[in-house]
C-alpha positions, 0 to 999 in steps of 0.5 A: 526507521529510528527504531531499526537504527537503534536496534542495529546500534545494539539496544535490546529489541525487548527494551525498544518495543516496550519503550515505543509501545509496539509488539515484537511481531510489528518490529520484525515486520518493519525490519523485514520491510524496511531493513537496509533502506535509508529514510528517503528510500522508505519515504519513496516506497510509501509514496509508490505504494500510495500511488499504486493503490490510487491507480488500482482504484482508478482502474477499478472505477473505469472498469465498472463504468465501462461495464455499465456502459456496455450493459446499457448499450446492449439493451438499447441497440437490439430494439432500435433501428437506424 
């Protein structure tokens, strides 16, 4: 965020990117993603993205567990009689 703020204050982008050691493409990607957001909003966005990733992994694991259980059930039931 501080890099974007410095650019907004008038520091040349080429000087900024050289100073912090990033590419121009990275700077403009950050500007597109985080431009106009405050620091707390960026922090909250990162937390939401992390939580979303965690939930996606959880859903994938549960879906796999369900598929395995259904497969085991379908193999056991036809041969058994109550």
